[in-house]
C-alpha positions in Angstrom: 83.9 132.0 127.8 82.7 133.3 124.5 80.0 131.2 122.8 81.9 130.9 119.5 84.8 129.1 121.2 82.5 126.2 121.9 81.5 126.2 118.2 85.1 126.1 116.9 86.9 123.1 115.5 90.0 122.3 117.6 92.1 121.9 114.5 91.2 124.8 112.1 89.8 127.1 114.9 87.0 128.0 112.6 83.3 127.4 113.1 82.4 123.7 112.5 81.8 122.9 108.8 79.9 119.6 108.4 80.7 118.5 112.0 81.1 114.8 112.7 81.5 113.1 116.1 84.3 110.6 116.8 84.0 107.5 119.0 85.7 109.4 121.8 82.7 112.0 121.7 84.8 114.9 120.4 83.7 116.8 117.3 85.7 117.8 114.2 85.1 119.3 110.8 84.8 116.5 108.3 86.7 118.3 105.5 89.6 118.9 105.6 90.4 118.4 109.3 89.1 114.8 109.9 89.9 113.6 106.4 93.6 114.5 106.9 93.7 112.7 110.2 92.3 109.4 108.9 94.7 106.6 108.1 93.6 103.0 107.4 90.3 103.4 109.3 92.2 104.8 112.3 92.0 108.4 113.5 93.9 109.9 116.4 91.8 112.5 118.2 93.7 115.8 118.4 91.9 116.7 121.7 92.3 113.5 123.9 95.0 111.8 121.7 92.9 108.6 121.7 93.6 106.4 118.7 90.1 105.4 117.5 89.2 102.6 115.1 86.3 103.5 112.8 84.8 100.6 110.9 83.8 101.7 107.5 86.0 104.8 107.4 85.0 108.5 107.7 81.8 108.0 105.9 80.4 105.9 108.7 80.8 108.7 111.4 77.5 110.4 112.3 76.8 114.0 111.3 75.9 116.4 114.2 72.9 118.1 112.6 71.8 119.9 115.9 75.2 121.5 116.2 75.0 122.7 112.5 71.6 124.4 113.3 73.1 126.2 116.3 76.0 127.4 114.2 73.6 128.7 111.5 71.6 130.6 114.0 74.8 132.0 115.6 76.0 133.2 112.2 72.7 134.9 111.5 72.8 136.7 114.8 76.3 137.9 114.2 75.4 139.1 110.7 72.5 141.1 112.2 74.7 142.7 114.8 77.3 143.7 112.2 74.5 145.3 110.0 73.1 147.3 113.0 76.0 148.2 115.3 75.1 149.5 118.7 76.3 153.0 119.4 77.8 153.3 122.8 77.1 156.6 124.5 80.2 158.6 125.3 80.3 160.0 128.8 80.0 163.7 129.2 83.2 165.4 130.1 82.8 168.2 132.6 84.8 171.2 131.6 86.5 173.0 134.4 85.1 176.3 135.3 87.2 179.3 134.2 86.7 182.8 135.5 89.1 185.6 134.6 91.5 183.3 132.9 91.9 181.1 136.0 90.4 177.8 137.0 88.0 177.9 139.9 86.7 175.1 142.2 83.8 173.2 140.7 82.6 172.0 144.1 82.4 175.2 146.1 78.9 176.5 146.8 80.2 180.0 147.6 79.9 182.9 145.2 82.3 183.5 143.8 83.9 180.0 144.1 87.5 179.7 145.4 90.4 179.4 143.1 91.1 175.8 142.0 94.4 174.4 143.4 94.2 170.8 142.1 92.7 168.8 139.3 91.6 165.2 139.8 92.2 163.3 136.6 90.0 160.3 137.8 87.0 162.6 138.8 87.7 165.2 136.0 86.9 167.9 138.6 88.9 171.0 139.8 89.1 171.5 143.6 90.1 174.1 145.9 92.2 173.1 148.9 89.2 172.9 151.2 87.0 170.9 148.9 89.8 168.6 148.0 90.3 167.6 151.6 86.5 167.0 152.0 86.0 165.0 148.8 89.3 163.0 148.8 90.0 161.7 152.3 93.2 159.7 152.7 91.7 156.3 152.3 90.6 153.9 149.5 89.6 154.5 146.8 90.4 158.3 146.9 94.0 158.0 147.9 94.8 156.3 144.5 93.3 159.1 142.4 95.8 161.1 140.3 95.9 164.7 141.4 97.7 167.3 139.2 98.0 171.0 138.8 95.0 172.6 137.0 95.4 173.8 133.4 93.2 176.7 132.3 93.5 175.7 128.6 92.1 172.1 129.1 88.5 172.9 128.8 86.9 170.0 127.1 89.7 167.6 126.2 89.9 164.2 127.7 92.1 164.4 130.9 94.1 161.3 130.0 95.2 162.9 126.7 95.6 166.4 127.8 97.6 165.8 131.0 99.4 162.5 130.6 100.2 162.1 126.9 103.9 163.1 126.4 104.2 164.4 130.0 106.8 163.1 132.4 105.4 160.9 135.1 107.7 162.4 137.7 107.8 166.0 136.7 104.2 166.6 135.8 104.6 169.8 133.9 107.6 168.7 131.8 107.1 167.1 128.4 108.8 163.8 127.5 111.9 164.5 125.4 114.3 161.7 126.3 114.4 157.9 126.6 116.6 156.2 129.2 118.3 153.3 127.6 119.4 151.9 130.9 115.9 151.9 132.6 114.0 151.6 129.3 111.6 154.4 130.1 110.6 157.8 128.9 111.9 160.9 130.8 112.1 164.6 130.6 115.1 167.0 130.7 114.9 167.4 134.5 115.1 163.6 135.0 118.6 163.6 133.5 119.9 165.5 136.5 118.2 163.3 139.2 120.0 160.5 141.0 117.7 157.9 139.5 119.0 158.5 135.9 122.4 160.0 136.7 125.1 158.6 134.4 122.5 156.6 132.4 122.6 156.5 128.7 120.0 158.8 127.2 118.6 159.2 123.6 116.3 161.6 122.0 112.7 160.4 122.0 112.4 160.4 118.2 115.7 158.4 117.8 114.7 156.0 120.5 111.3 155.6 118.9 112.8 154.6 115.5 115.4 152.3 117.1 112.8 150.5 119.3 110.4 150.2 116.4 113.1 148.8 114.1 114.2 146.4 116.9 110.6 145.2 117.4 110.1 144.8 113.6 113.3 142.7 113.5 112.2 140.6 116.4 108.8 140.1 114.8 110.4 138.9 111.5 112.6 136.6 113.5 109.6 135.2 115.3 107.8 134.7 112.0 110.8 132.7 110.7 110.9 130.7 113.9 107.1 130.1 113.7 107.5 128.9 110.1 110.1 126.4 111.3 107.8 125.3 114.1 105.0 124.7 111.5 107.4 122.7 109.3 108.6 120.8 112.4 105.0 120.0 113.4 104.3 118.7 109.9 107.4 116.6 110.0 106.5 115.3 113.4 103.0 114.4 112.3 104.4 112.7 109.2 106.9 110.9 111.3 104.0 109.8 113.6 102.1 108.6 110.6 105.2 106.7 109.4 105.7 105.2 112.8 102.1 104.1 113.0 102.3 102.6 109.5 105.5 100.7 110.4 103.9 99.4 113.6 100.8 98.3 111.7 103.0 96.6 109.1 104.9 94.8 111.9 101.6 93.9 113.6 100.3 92.4 110.4 103.5 90.5 110.0 103.3 89.1 113.5 99.6 88.2 113.0 100.5 86.5 109.7 103.3 84.5 111.2 101.2 83.4 114.2 98.3 82.5 111.9 100.6 80.4 109.7 101.9 78.7 112.9 98.4 78.0 114.1 97.5 76.7 110.7 100.4 74.2 110.8 99.2 73.1 114.3 95.7 72.7 113.0 96.9 70.7 110.1 98.9 68.4 112.4 95.9 68.0 114.7 93.7 67.1 111.6 96.3 64.6 110.5 96.6 62.9 113.8 92.9 62.7 114.5 92.2 61.6 110.9 94.7 58.8 111.3 93.2 57.7 114.6 89.7 57.8 113.0 90.9 55.6 110.1 92.4 53.0 112.5 89.3 53.1 114.7 87.0 52.7 111.7 88.9 49.6 110.4 88.9 47.9 113.8 85.4 48.9 114.6 84.1 47.3 111.3 85.9 44.0 112.2 84.6 43.9 115.7 81.0 44.8 114.5 81.2 41.9 112.1 82.4 39.6 114.9 79.6 40.8 117.3 77.0 40.2 114.6 78.1 36.6 114.2 78.1 36.1 117.9 74.7 37.7 118.2 73.3 35.4 115.5 74.7 32.3 117.3 73.1 33.5 120.5 69.7 34.1 118.9 69.8 30.7 117.2 70.6 29.0 120.6 67.8 30.9 122.3 65.3 29.9 119.6 66.5 26.2 119.8 66.0 26.2 123.5 62.5 27.4 123.1 61.8 24.7 120.5 63.3 22.0 122.7 61.0 23.1 125.6 58.0 22.7 123.4 59.2 19.2 122.2 59.6 18.1 125.8 55.9 18.9 126.5 54.6 16.7 123.7 53.3 13.2 124.1 55.4 10.1 123.7 54.9 9.5 120.0 55.5 13.1 118.9 58.5 13.5 121.2 60.2 10.3 119.8 59.6 11.4 116.3 61.1 14.9 116.8 63.9 13.8 119.1 66.4 12.9 116.4 66.4 16.2 114.6 66.2 18.2 117.8 69.2 16.4 119.2 71.3 17.1 116.1 70.4 20.8 116.2 71.3 20.9 119.9 74.7 19.4 119.3 75.5 21.7 116.4 74.3 24.8 118.2 76.3 23.8 121.3 79.4 23.5 119.2 78.7 26.9 117.7 78.3 28.4 121.2 81.5 26.8 122.5 83.4 28.2 119.5 82.5 31.7 120.5 85.4 33.2 122.4 86.2 36.7 123.7 88.4 38.5 121.2 89.9 41.6 122.8 90.7 44.6 120.5 94.4 44.8 119.6 95.5 48.2 121.0 99.1 47.6 120.2 98.9 50.0 117.3 98.3 52.8 119.7 102.0 52.5 120.8 102.8 53.9 117.4 100.3 56.8 117.7 101.7 58.5 120.8 102.4 62.2 120.6 104.6 64.2 123.0 104.8 67.9 122.2 106.7 68.9 125.3 109.7 69.9 123.2 107.5 71.8 120.8 105.7 73.4 123.7 109.0 74.6 125.1 110.0 75.9 121.7 106.7 77.9 121.5 107.2 79.1 125.1 110.6 80.3 124.1 109.4 82.3 121.1 110.8 85.8 121.1 111.7 88.6 118.8 114.2 87.9 116.1 117.8 88.9 117.0 120.8 89.5 114.9 122.7 86.3 114.1 125.8 85.3 115.9 129.2 85.8 114.3 129.7 83.1 111.6 132.7 80.8 111.8 134.8 79.9 108.7 135.9 76.3 108.9 139.5 76.7 107.8 140.1 72.9 107.9 137.6 72.4 105.1 138.4 75.5 103.0 140.4 74.9 99.7 141.6 76.7 96.7 142.7 76.4 93.1 144.6 78.7 90.8 141.7 81.1 90.2 139.2 80.2 93.0 138.8 79.9 96.7 136.2 77.7 98.4 135.0 79.1 101.8 133.2 76.6 104.1 131.0 78.2 106.8 129.9 76.2 109.9 126.2 75.8 110.5 124.6 78.3 113.0 125.2 77.5 116.6 121.6 77.7 118.0 118.4 76.2 116.7 116.8 79.7 116.7 119.6 81.4 114.7 118.1 82.7 111.4 120.5 83.7 108.7 119.0 85.2 105.5 122.3 86.0 103.7 126.0 86.2 104.1 128.3 89.1 103.2 131.8 88.3 102.2 134.6 90.9 102.3 137.9 90.1 100.7 141.0 91.8 99.3 144.4 90.9 97.9 147.7 91.9 99.5 147.9 94.9 97.1 144.3 96.0 97.8 145.0 95.8 101.5 147.9 98.3 101.1 145.5 100.6 99.1 142.7 100.1 101.8 140.1 98.8 99.3 138.1 95.6 99.3 135.5 93.7 97.3 132.2 92.6 98.8 129.9 89.7 97.7 126.4 89.0 99.1 125.0 85.5 98.8 121.6 84.4 100.1 121.2 81.5 102.5 118.9 78.5 101.9 115.5 79.5 103.5 115.2 78.1 107.0 111.6 77.0 106.6 112.7 74.5 104.0 116.3 73.5 104.3 117.1 71.1 101.5 119.7 69.3 103.7 117.2 68.2 106.4 116.9 64.5 106.4 119.0 64.1 103.2 121.5 61.2 103.3 125.2 62.2 103.2 124.3 65.9 103.8 127.0 67.8 105.6 124.9 70.8 106.6 127.8 73.1 105.7 127.4 76.3 103.7 129.9 76.6 100.8 130.7 79.8 99.0 132.7 79.8 95.7 134.8 82.9 95.0 135.9 82.6 91.4 137.9 84.7 88.9 140.7 85.4 91.3 144.3 86.0 90.4 146.8 83.1 90.3 149.4 82.8 93.1 148.0 85.7 95.1 147.5 86.1 98.8 143.9 87.0 99.8 142.2 87.9 103.1 138.6 86.9 103.8 136.0 87.6 106.5 132.2 86.9 106.6 129.2 88.4 108.4 125.7 87.1 108.7 122.5 89.1 108.1 118.8 88.8 108.9 115.9 91.2 109.3 116.9 92.0 112.9 120.4 93.1 112.0 123.9 92.2 111.1 126.5 90.1 112.9 130.1 91.1 113.6 132.7 90.0 111.1 134.3 86.6 111.5 138.0 86.2 112.0 140.1 87.1 109.0 141.2 84.0 107.0 144.3 84.2 104.8 144.5 82.0 101.6 146.9 81.9 98.7 145.7 80.8 95.3 147.7 78.1 93.4 150.0 78.7 90.5 149.1 77.0 87.2 150.0 73.3 87.3 150.7 73.3 91.0 147.5 71.3 92.0 147.8 67.5 91.9 144.0 67.0 92.1 142.4 65.7 88.9 139.5 67.8 87.5 136.2 65.9 88.1 133.5 65.7 85.3 129.7 65.4 85.4 128.1 63.5 82.5 125.0 65.5 81.9 123.5 63.0 79.4 123.3 60.3 82.1 121.7 62.5 84.7 118.0 62.0 85.5 115.3 64.4 86.8 112.4 63.6 89.1 109.8 65.7 90.9 111.6 66.3 94.2 115.1 64.8 93.4 117.7 64.8 90.7 120.3 62.0 90.0 123.8 63.2 89.0 126.2 60.8 87.2 130.0 61.1 87.5 132.7 58.4 87.4 135.3 60.8 88.9 135.0 59.4 92.5 135.9 55.9 91.1 138.6 57.2 88.8 141.0 58.2 91.7 143.1 55.8 93.7 142.6 55.5 97.5 146.3 56.5 98.0 145.6 60.0 96.6 143.2 60.7 99.5 140.9 62.8 97.4 137.3 63.6 98.6 134.5 64.5 96.3 131.6 66.8 97.2 128.4 67.6 95.2 127.4 71.2 95.4 124.0 72.4 94.3 121.7 75.5 94.5 118.7 77.0 92.6 119.6 78.7 89.4 119.3 82.5 88.9 119.6 83.1 92.6 122.9 84.3 94.2 122.7 81.7 97.0 125.2 79.8 98.9 125.9 76.2 97.8 124.7 73.1 99.7 126.8 70.0 99.8 126.6 66.3 99.7 129.5 64.0 100.5 130.2 61.4 97.8 131.5 57.9 98.7 132.9 56.4 95.5 129.7 55.9 93.6 128.9 56.9 90.0 125.3 58.0 90.5 124.4 60.4 93.3 120.8 61.4 94.0 119.9 64.7 95.6 116.6 64.6 97.5 114.3 67.3 99.1 114.2 69.6 96.0 111.3 71.7 95.0 109.2 70.7 92.1 109.5 72.4 88.7 112.6 74.4 89.8 115.9 74.6 87.9 119.0 73.7 90.0 122.7 74.2 89.3 125.2 71.4 90.1 129.0 71.2 90.3 131.4 68.5 91.6 134.3 69.5 93.7 137.4 67.3 94.4 139.8 68.3 97.2 142.8 66.8 99.1 144.0 67.3 102.7 146.5 70.0 101.5 143.6 72.3 100.7 143.9 72.0 96.9 140.7 71.6 94.9 139.3 71.4 91.4 135.8 72.1 90.1 134.0 70.2 87.5 131.8 71.5 84.7 128.6 73.2 85.9 125.2 71.8 84.7 121.6 73.0 85.2 118.7 70.6 85.6 115.1 71.2 86.3 112.9 69.0 88.5 109.6 67.7 87.1 106.3 69.4 87.7 104.7 66.5 89.5 105.5 63.1 91.0 103.9 61.0 88.3 107.3 59.7 87.1 108.8 59.1 90.5 
C-alpha cells in the first residue's frame, strides 16, 4: 500500500487539511469535508456510518497535530524527489551479429560462427539450430520464450517494436492490414483465407481504428453523462438522508415534548394530592398537639401534688392538720382533672375522601400508541335540519376515547353540479381535544354542528364528511341528501338573541333570549345554542335549551371572543337561525 493513501481524507481523497478526529476514531478534513457533514451537533462518519453526537459542535473536535507534521514531511520529500528525478538506467540492447549481410549465431564459439536460424525476442539473441537446442530446452521458463525468424536489418532496435509492432501474431512476417469485426482482433491478408476467419467481416485497419476510436469516445461521453447523473443522485440521496434525519429529530422532539408535558401533569397532580394531605395532617396535628399539651400539664400537676402530699404526710401532727385542708382541696380538684382526661382518637374519616385509584389511567398510559387516522365520521341524519338557504349537518362524537379529530372536510354539490362532476369543499377545525368546552358542561350534547350557508332555495344537495388528524385522513362518510326549503315553507319562528341583556364573565357567558318561551308546546320546537371562537373556522358546539330565558355557557377561555347563534328546529327537519352576536370573556375572574 502506498504511504499517501493512509494520509488521504476518505471524502475528498486529498492529503488531510487540518485533520480532526471523530468520536469513532476516524479522521477527516475539517474544511470543507467535516463541516458539510455536521447537522445539529450530529455527524455521520463516512467510513463506519456511525452517527456521532458531538457536544459543542465541530469546534470541540481535537486537531491531530502529529498527523499534520507527518503530512508536511511527506510533502517535503515528494517535492525533493520531483526536483531531482532519479534517472533509470536503460538496459543495453545486444545487436545481433551480421556478417556478409546475414545474421550469425551469437552463442557459437567457433570461427566463423554458424548462420543464425532463430531470434529469441525474450533473450534478444540470435541462435543457430545447435545453440538454440542447448540454450532453450523444452521446459520452463524457456519453452515460453517467443522465437522468430532473424531479421538482418534489426540491429539495435528494441525487439518488441521491431518484430511485434504491426506484425500478425499468426503469420510472423506479415504486417497487420485488416481488423476482424467478428473476432475483434487484428489480422493480416493471409488470415482472411484461413478457417479461423473464413466468412468473417473484415475492415481495413485504418477504418477500424477510426470506428473503434469513435465508438470508445461515444461510450466515454455516455459514461461521463451517467457519472454526472450518479453525482446528482448521490447529492439527492444525501440531501434526502439529511431531510429524513431532520424529520426524525423533529418527531423525536415532539414525542419528548409530549411525554414531558404528560409527566409534568402527573407531577402537578402528585404535588396537589400530597399538598392536600399535608394540609389535612397539619390541621389535625395542631389540634392533637394542643390536646396532648393539656393532658401533659394535668399529668405534671398531679405528679407534683402527689410529691407535695407525701411531704405533708411526713410532718408532725400540728403541721399536718394545718395543711390538710388546702391539700385535700387540691387533691380533689386534680383528681377531677385527671378523670376528665380521655383518649381522643384521630378522626381518619376524611381519608375516605382522599383515596386515589389510577388503574384506569395506568391502563390508558399502557395503551399509549402512535396516532392513527380517525375513523369514518357519521352524519346523524335524525338531527340534521335545513332552511331556505342553509343546511345544518350534525356529526356524532368520535367512537373511541383515543380518536383525535383536528378538522372536518365537507364535500357537497347540488344536483346540477353532480351532473357536471364538480363539488364544493369546506374545511372546519374541530374543538381541541385537550380542552373540550363541552366536558362537564350542563345540557351539553357533545355533538359537532356545521352550518353551510348561502345555499340555493328549493335545491337538492348531497353531502359527505371526512375527518382529518396529523396521522391521516378518514374515508368519506355515507352521502346524505338534503333539499333546502322554499321561501315561506318553514313553520318554525325565527329566534332572537337580545345582546343588550347578555353578560360576560371570565370563563362563562350568559345569553338572553325569550324565544324558547315564546313558542307553544304543541309546536314541538326545540332550541339549541351554538357557539364557537370568533375568527376561527371551527365547528359549532351546542347546548340544549329547556324553555328558559337566560342560558349560561361554562368552560370558556378567559379574554377570548366567542360567536353565538340560536337555532330552532322541529321534527320535520326544518330550522331557523337567530341573529349572530360576538361576546368576549373577561380577562380575570374578579367579577365572577
